[in-house]
PyMOL commands that place a pseudoatom at each C-alpha (Angstrom):
pseudoatom trace, name=CA, resn=UNK, resi=1, chain=A, elem=C, hetatm=0, pos=[0.317, -0.221, -0.022]
pseudoatom trace, name=CA, resn=UNK, resi=2, chain=A, elem=C, hetatm=0, pos=[2.730, 2.549, 0.762]
pseudoatom trace, name=CA, resn=UNK, resi=3, chain=A, elem=C, hetatm=0, pos=[4.530, 1.696, -2.359]
pseudoatom trace, name=CA, resn=UNK, resi=4, chain=A, elem=C, hetatm=0, pos=[1.619, 2.511, -4.234]
pseudoatom trace, name=CA, resn=UNK, resi=5, chain=A, elem=C, hetatm=0, pos=[1.056, 5.745, -2.478]
pseudoatom trace, name=CA, resn=UNK, resi=6, chain=A, elem=C, hetatm=0, pos=[4.304, 6.493, -3.264]
pseudoatom trace, name=CA, resn=UNK, resi=7, chain=A, elem=C, hetatm=0, pos=[4.345, 6.136, -6.887]
pseudoatom trace, name=CA, resn=UNK, resi=8, chain=A, elem=C, hetatm=0, pos=[0.848, 8.039, -7.237]
pseudoatom trace, name=CA, resn=UNK, resi=9, chain=A, elem=C, hetatm=0, pos=[2.596, 10.881, -5.451]
pseudoatom trace, name=CA, resn=UNK, resi=10, chain=A, elem=C, hetatm=0, pos=[5.272, 10.915, -8.159]
pseudoatom trace, name=CA, resn=UNK, resi=11, chain=A, elem=C, hetatm=0, pos=[3.036, 10.373, -11.201]
pseudoatom trace, name=CA, resn=UNK, resi=12, chain=A, elem=C, hetatm=0, pos=[3.267, 13.547, -12.793]
pseudoatom trace, name=CA, resn=UNK, resi=13, chain=A, elem=C, hetatm=0, pos=[0.659, 13.068, -15.932]
pseudoatom trace, name=CA, resn=UNK, resi=14, chain=A, elem=C, hetatm=0, pos=[-2.030, 15.356, -16.154]
pseudoatom trace, name=CA, resn=UNK, resi=15, chain=A, elem=C, hetatm=0, pos=[-0.770, 18.378, -13.818]
pseudoatom trace, name=CA, resn=UNK, resi=16, chain=A, elem=C, hetatm=0, pos=[0.092, 20.112, -17.472]
pseudoatom trace, name=CA, resn=UNK, resi=17, chain=A, elem=C, hetatm=0, pos=[-3.644, 19.633, -18.308]
pseudoatom trace, name=CA, resn=UNK, resi=18, chain=A, elem=C, hetatm=0, pos=[-5.006, 21.085, -14.758]
pseudoatom trace, name=CA, resn=UNK, resi=19, chain=A, elem=C, hetatm=0, pos=[-2.465, 24.257, -14.685]
pseudoatom trace, name=CA, resn=UNK, resi=20, chain=A, elem=C, hetatm=0, pos=[-3.487, 25.141, -18.435]
pseudoatom trace, name=CA, resn=UNK, resi=21, chain=A, elem=C, hetatm=0, pos=[-7.064, 24.856, -17.325]
pseudoatom trace, name=CA, resn=UNK, resi=22, chain=A, elem=C, hetatm=0, pos=[-6.534, 26.843, -14.490]
pseudoatom trace, name=CA, resn=UNK, resi=23, chain=A, elem=C, hetatm=0, pos=[-4.411, 29.774, -16.380]
pseudoatom trace, name=CA, resn=UNK, resi=24, chain=A, elem=C, hetatm=0, pos=[-6.507, 29.662, -19.833]
pseudoatom trace, name=CA, resn=UNK, resi=25, chain=A, elem=C, hetatm=0, pos=[-9.697, 31.318, -18.480]
pseudoatom trace, name=CA, resn=UNK, resi=26, chain=A, elem=C, hetatm=0, pos=[-7.608, 34.294, -17.049]
pseudoatom trace, name=CA, resn=UNK, resi=27, chain=A, elem=C, hetatm=0, pos=[-5.611, 34.789, -20.214]
pseudoatom trace, name=CA, resn=UNK, resi=28, chain=A, elem=C, hetatm=0, pos=[-8.286, 34.605, -22.607]
pseudoatom trace, name=CA, resn=UNK, resi=29, chain=A, elem=C, hetatm=0, pos=[-10.493, 36.986, -20.480]
pseudoatom trace, name=CA, resn=UNK, resi=30, chain=A, elem=C, hetatm=0, pos=[-7.353, 39.342, -20.696]
pseudoatom trace, name=CA, resn=UNK, resi=31, chain=A, elem=C, hetatm=0, pos=[-6.609, 38.465, -24.400]
pseudoatom trace, name=CA, resn=UNK, resi=32, chain=A, elem=C, hetatm=0, pos=[-10.370, 39.533, -25.377]
pseudoatom trace, name=CA, resn=UNK, resi=33, chain=A, elem=C, hetatm=0, pos=[-10.115, 42.772, -23.253]
pseudoatom trace, name=CA, resn=UNK, resi=34, chain=A, elem=C, hetatm=0, pos=[-7.200, 43.772, -24.815]
pseudoatom trace, name=CA, resn=UNK, resi=35, chain=A, elem=C, hetatm=0, pos=[-9.308, 43.398, -28.672]
pseudoatom trace, name=CA, resn=UNK, resi=36, chain=A, elem=C, hetatm=0, pos=[-12.076, 45.036, -26.875]
pseudoatom trace, name=CA, resn=UNK, resi=37, chain=A, elem=C, hetatm=0, pos=[-10.135, 48.142, -26.013]
pseudoatom trace, name=CA, resn=UNK, resi=38, chain=A, elem=C, hetatm=0, pos=[-8.518, 48.312, -29.154]
pseudoatom trace, name=CA, resn=UNK, resi=39, chain=A, elem=C, hetatm=0, pos=[-11.662, 48.655, -31.033]
pseudoatom trace, name=CA, resn=UNK, resi=40, chain=A, elem=C, hetatm=0, pos=[-13.074, 51.501, -28.837]
pseudoatom trace, name=CA, resn=UNK, resi=41, chain=A, elem=C, hetatm=0, pos=[-9.696, 53.465, -28.913]
pseudoatom trace, name=CA, resn=UNK, resi=42, chain=A, elem=C, hetatm=0, pos=[-9.924, 52.764, -33.015]
pseudoatom trace, name=CA, resn=UNK, resi=43, chain=A, elem=C, hetatm=0, pos=[-13.255, 54.382, -32.903]
pseudoatom trace, name=CA, resn=UNK, resi=44, chain=A, elem=C, hetatm=0, pos=[-12.308, 57.025, -31.130]
pseudoatom trace, name=CA, resn=UNK, resi=45, chain=A, elem=C, hetatm=0, pos=[-9.067, 57.865, -33.019]
pseudoatom trace, name=CA, resn=UNK, resi=46, chain=A, elem=C, hetatm=0, pos=[-11.331, 57.461, -36.361]
pseudoatom trace, name=CA, resn=UNK, resi=47, chain=A, elem=C, hetatm=0, pos=[-13.789, 60.296, -35.256]
pseudoatom trace, name=CA, resn=UNK, resi=48, chain=A, elem=C, hetatm=0, pos=[-11.126, 62.665, -33.998]
pseudoatom trace, name=CA, resn=UNK, resi=49, chain=A, elem=C, hetatm=0, pos=[-9.218, 61.867, -37.307]
pseudoatom trace, name=CA, resn=UNK, resi=50, chain=A, elem=C, hetatm=0, pos=[-12.727, 62.711, -39.400]
pseudoatom trace, name=CA, resn=UNK, resi=51, chain=A, elem=C, hetatm=0, pos=[-13.340, 65.680, -37.184]
pseudoatom trace, name=CA, resn=UNK, resi=52, chain=A, elem=C, hetatm=0, pos=[-9.722, 66.960, -37.772]
pseudoatom trace, name=CA, resn=UNK, resi=53, chain=A, elem=C, hetatm=0, pos=[-9.547, 66.249, -41.765]
pseudoatom trace, name=CA, resn=UNK, resi=54, chain=A, elem=C, hetatm=0, pos=[-12.735, 68.537, -41.957]
pseudoatom trace, name=CA, resn=UNK, resi=55, chain=A, elem=C, hetatm=0, pos=[-11.232, 71.259, -40.342]
pseudoatom trace, name=CA, resn=UNK, resi=56, chain=A, elem=C, hetatm=0, pos=[-8.775, 71.114, -42.911]
pseudoatom trace, name=CA, resn=UNK, resi=57, chain=A, elem=C, hetatm=0, pos=[-11.478, 71.287, -45.423]
pseudoatom trace, name=CA, resn=UNK, resi=58, chain=A, elem=C, hetatm=0, pos=[-13.043, 73.977, -43.517]
pseudoatom trace, name=CA, resn=UNK, resi=59, chain=A, elem=C, hetatm=0, pos=[-10.157, 76.118, -43.119]
pseudoatom trace, name=CA, resn=UNK, resi=60, chain=A, elem=C, hetatm=0, pos=[-9.336, 76.297, -46.703]
pseudoatom trace, name=CA, resn=UNK, resi=61, chain=A, elem=C, hetatm=0, pos=[-12.648, 76.620, -47.846]
pseudoatom trace, name=CA, resn=UNK, resi=62, chain=A, elem=C, hetatm=0, pos=[-14.317, 79.699, -45.946]
pseudoatom trace, name=CA, resn=UNK, resi=63, chain=A, elem=C, hetatm=0, pos=[-17.821, 78.698, -48.000]
pseudoatom trace, name=CA, resn=UNK, resi=64, chain=A, elem=C, hetatm=0, pos=[-18.186, 75.000, -46.871]
pseudoatom trace, name=CA, resn=UNK, resi=65, chain=A, elem=C, hetatm=0, pos=[-21.461, 74.280, -45.360]
pseudoatom trace, name=CA, resn=UNK, resi=66, chain=A, elem=C, hetatm=0, pos=[-22.548, 72.026, -42.438]
pseudoatom trace, name=CA, resn=UNK, resi=67, chain=A, elem=C, hetatm=0, pos=[-23.896, 69.481, -44.878]
pseudoatom trace, name=CA, resn=UNK, resi=68, chain=A, elem=C, hetatm=0, pos=[-20.306, 69.418, -46.399]
pseudoatom trace, name=CA, resn=UNK, resi=69, chain=A, elem=C, hetatm=0, pos=[-18.469, 68.996, -43.148]
pseudoatom trace, name=CA, resn=UNK, resi=70, chain=A, elem=C, hetatm=0, pos=[-21.387, 66.270, -41.876]
pseudoatom trace, name=CA, resn=UNK, resi=71, chain=A, elem=C, hetatm=0, pos=[-20.945, 64.547, -45.159]
pseudoatom trace, name=CA, resn=UNK, resi=72, chain=A, elem=C, hetatm=0, pos=[-17.041, 64.328, -45.096]
pseudoatom trace, name=CA, resn=UNK, resi=73, chain=A, elem=C, hetatm=0, pos=[-16.973, 62.609, -41.539]
pseudoatom trace, name=CA, resn=UNK, resi=74, chain=A, elem=C, hetatm=0, pos=[-19.422, 60.624, -41.765]
pseudoatom trace, name=CA, resn=UNK, resi=75, chain=A, elem=C, hetatm=0, pos=[-18.285, 59.509, -45.050]
pseudoatom trace, name=CA, resn=UNK, resi=76, chain=A, elem=C, hetatm=0, pos=[-14.851, 59.058, -43.497]
pseudoatom trace, name=CA, resn=UNK, resi=77, chain=A, elem=C, hetatm=0, pos=[-16.747, 56.841, -40.835]
pseudoatom trace, name=CA, resn=UNK, resi=78, chain=A, elem=C, hetatm=0, pos=[-18.868, 54.580, -42.976]
pseudoatom trace, name=CA, resn=UNK, resi=79, chain=A, elem=C, hetatm=0, pos=[-15.703, 53.959, -45.017]
pseudoatom trace, name=CA, resn=UNK, resi=80, chain=A, elem=C, hetatm=0, pos=[-14.199, 51.932, -41.610]
pseudoatom trace, name=CA, resn=UNK, resi=81, chain=A, elem=C, hetatm=0, pos=[-18.083, 50.269, -40.763]
pseudoatom trace, name=CA, resn=UNK, resi=82, chain=A, elem=C, hetatm=0, pos=[-18.614, 52.793, -38.070]
pseudoatom trace, name=CA, resn=UNK, resi=83, chain=A, elem=C, hetatm=0, pos=[-22.130, 54.483, -37.966]
pseudoatom trace, name=CA, resn=UNK, resi=84, chain=A, elem=C, hetatm=0, pos=[-22.697, 57.753, -38.560]
pseudoatom trace, name=CA, resn=UNK, resi=85, chain=A, elem=C, hetatm=0, pos=[-21.831, 60.999, -36.003]
pseudoatom trace, name=CA, resn=UNK, resi=86, chain=A, elem=C, hetatm=0, pos=[-24.352, 63.899, -35.375]
pseudoatom trace, name=CA, resn=UNK, resi=87, chain=A, elem=C, hetatm=0, pos=[-22.251, 66.656, -36.948]
pseudoatom trace, name=CA, resn=UNK, resi=88, chain=A, elem=C, hetatm=0, pos=[-22.185, 70.714, -35.960]
pseudoatom trace, name=CA, resn=UNK, resi=89, chain=A, elem=C, hetatm=0, pos=[-20.515, 73.158, -37.835]
pseudoatom trace, name=CA, resn=UNK, resi=90, chain=A, elem=C, hetatm=0, pos=[-20.087, 76.542, -36.970]
pseudoatom trace, name=CA, resn=UNK, resi=91, chain=A, elem=C, hetatm=0, pos=[-18.252, 79.797, -37.507]
pseudoatom trace, name=CA, resn=UNK, resi=92, chain=A, elem=C, hetatm=0, pos=[-17.496, 82.735, -35.038]
pseudoatom trace, name=CA, resn=UNK, resi=93, chain=A, elem=C, hetatm=0, pos=[-17.700, 86.179, -37.272]
pseudoatom trace, name=CA, resn=UNK, resi=94, chain=A, elem=C, hetatm=0, pos=[-14.777, 88.448, -36.589]
pseudoatom trace, name=CA, resn=UNK, resi=95, chain=A, elem=C, hetatm=0, pos=[-11.446, 89.873, -38.224]
pseudoatom trace, name=CA, resn=UNK, resi=96, chain=A, elem=C, hetatm=0, pos=[-10.649, 85.904, -38.780]
pseudoatom trace, name=CA, resn=UNK, resi=97, chain=A, elem=C, hetatm=0, pos=[-13.452, 83.804, -38.855]
pseudoatom trace, name=CA, resn=UNK, resi=98, chain=A, elem=C, hetatm=0, pos=[-13.382, 80.938, -36.841]
pseudoatom trace, name=CA, resn=UNK, resi=99, chain=A, elem=C, hetatm=0, pos=[-14.990, 77.158, -37.578]
pseudoatom trace, name=CA, resn=UNK, resi=100, chain=A, elem=C, hetatm=0, pos=[-16.327, 75.181, -34.580]
pseudoatom trace, name=CA, resn=UNK, resi=101, chain=A, elem=C, hetatm=0, pos=[-16.787, 71.526, -35.743]
pseudoatom trace, name=CA, resn=UNK, resi=102, chain=A, elem=C, hetatm=0, pos=[-18.402, 68.654, -33.055]
pseudoatom trace, name=CA, resn=UNK, resi=103, chain=A, elem=C, hetatm=0, pos=[-19.080, 65.218, -33.604]
pseudoatom trace, name=CA, resn=UNK, resi=104, chain=A, elem=C, hetatm=0, pos=[-20.751, 63.242, -31.690]
pseudoatom trace, name=CA, resn=UNK, resi=105, chain=A, elem=C, hetatm=0, pos=[-21.130, 59.314, -31.771]
pseudoatom trace, name=CA, resn=UNK, resi=106, chain=A, elem=C, hetatm=0, pos=[-22.985, 56.997, -29.235]
pseudoatom trace, name=CA, resn=UNK, resi=107, chain=A, elem=C, hetatm=0, pos=[-22.012, 53.169, -29.827]
pseudoatom trace, name=CA, resn=UNK, resi=108, chain=A, elem=C, hetatm=0, pos=[-23.277, 50.139, -27.850]
pseudoatom trace, name=CA, resn=UNK, resi=109, chain=A, elem=C, hetatm=0, pos=[-20.972, 46.870, -27.287]
pseudoatom trace, name=CA, resn=UNK, resi=110, chain=A, elem=C, hetatm=0, pos=[-22.305, 43.623, -26.511]
pseudoatom trace, name=CA, resn=UNK, resi=111, chain=A, elem=C, hetatm=0, pos=[-19.578, 42.177, -25.036]
pseudoatom trace, name=CA, resn=UNK, resi=112, chain=A, elem=C, hetatm=0, pos=[-19.357, 38.266, -23.791]
pseudoatom trace, name=CA, resn=UNK, resi=113, chain=A, elem=C, hetatm=0, pos=[-20.821, 37.974, -20.253]
pseudoatom trace, name=CA, resn=UNK, resi=114, chain=A, elem=C, hetatm=0, pos=[-20.683, 41.474, -19.527]
pseudoatom trace, name=CA, resn=UNK, resi=115, chain=A, elem=C, hetatm=0, pos=[-23.769, 43.383, -20.367]
pseudoatom trace, name=CA, resn=UNK, resi=116, chain=A, elem=C, hetatm=0, pos=[-24.161, 45.873, -22.816]
pseudoatom trace, name=CA, resn=UNK, resi=117, chain=A, elem=C, hetatm=0, pos=[-21.603, 49.141, -22.683]
pseudoatom trace, name=CA, resn=UNK, resi=118, chain=A, elem=C, hetatm=0, pos=[-22.745, 52.217, -24.495]
pseudoatom trace, name=CA, resn=UNK, resi=119, chain=A, elem=C, hetatm=0, pos=[-19.919, 54.571, -25.108]
pseudoatom trace, name=CA, resn=UNK, resi=120, chain=A, elem=C, hetatm=0, pos=[-20.321, 58.296, -26.393]
pseudoatom trace, name=CA, resn=UNK, resi=121, chain=A, elem=C, hetatm=0, pos=[-17.276, 59.740, -28.599]
pseudoatom trace, name=CA, resn=UNK, resi=122, chain=A, elem=C, hetatm=0, pos=[-16.964, 63.384, -29.042]
pseudoatom trace, name=CA, resn=UNK, resi=123, chain=A, elem=C, hetatm=0, pos=[-14.311, 65.203, -31.195]
pseudoatom trace, name=CA, resn=UNK, resi=124, chain=A, elem=C, hetatm=0, pos=[-14.156, 68.727, -31.043]
pseudoatom trace, name=CA, resn=UNK, resi=125, chain=A, elem=C, hetatm=0, pos=[-12.086, 71.524, -32.860]
pseudoatom trace, name=CA, resn=UNK, resi=126, chain=A, elem=C, hetatm=0, pos=[-11.581, 75.443, -33.702]
pseudoatom trace, name=CA, resn=UNK, resi=127, chain=A, elem=C, hetatm=0, pos=[-10.036, 76.390, -36.706]
pseudoatom trace, name=CA, resn=UNK, resi=128, chain=A, elem=C, hetatm=0, pos=[-9.356, 79.649, -38.497]
pseudoatom trace, name=CA, resn=UNK, resi=129, chain=A, elem=C, hetatm=0, pos=[-10.870, 79.826, -41.664]
pseudoatom trace, name=CA, resn=UNK, resi=130, chain=A, elem=C, hetatm=0, pos=[-8.591, 80.912, -44.623]
pseudoatom trace, name=CA, resn=UNK, resi=131, chain=A, elem=C, hetatm=0, pos=[-9.670, 81.084, -48.313]
for i in range(1, 131): cmd.bond("trace and resi %d" % i, "trace and resi %d" % (i + 1))
show_as sticks, trace
zoom trace
């Protein structure tokens, strides 16, 4: 009986499988968390890039309209598969007119094993208008 017990204690078969089962769950959770964070950050940077690109258009063309700015921003977002943003465009009159562009986007994410998460993105910029 004692020899059988010693042999059982030295037997390591299956230990790697148990260790793998214990480690894989937190590892996959971390991996999926990093992937979702990357998606969220990509959406944020895409919205900011679209607004900055529209600001360059507004700085070069002082006759640009709200519709043109909105089309430019949402056109870029749609090429990336991101839903449309609500765009606000105004120009403050003065010696040097300053354009103000704001875009707001609300997106809902469905994460596994977590309730749905809604994130509101906002990008805002001011640019002097030339022409």
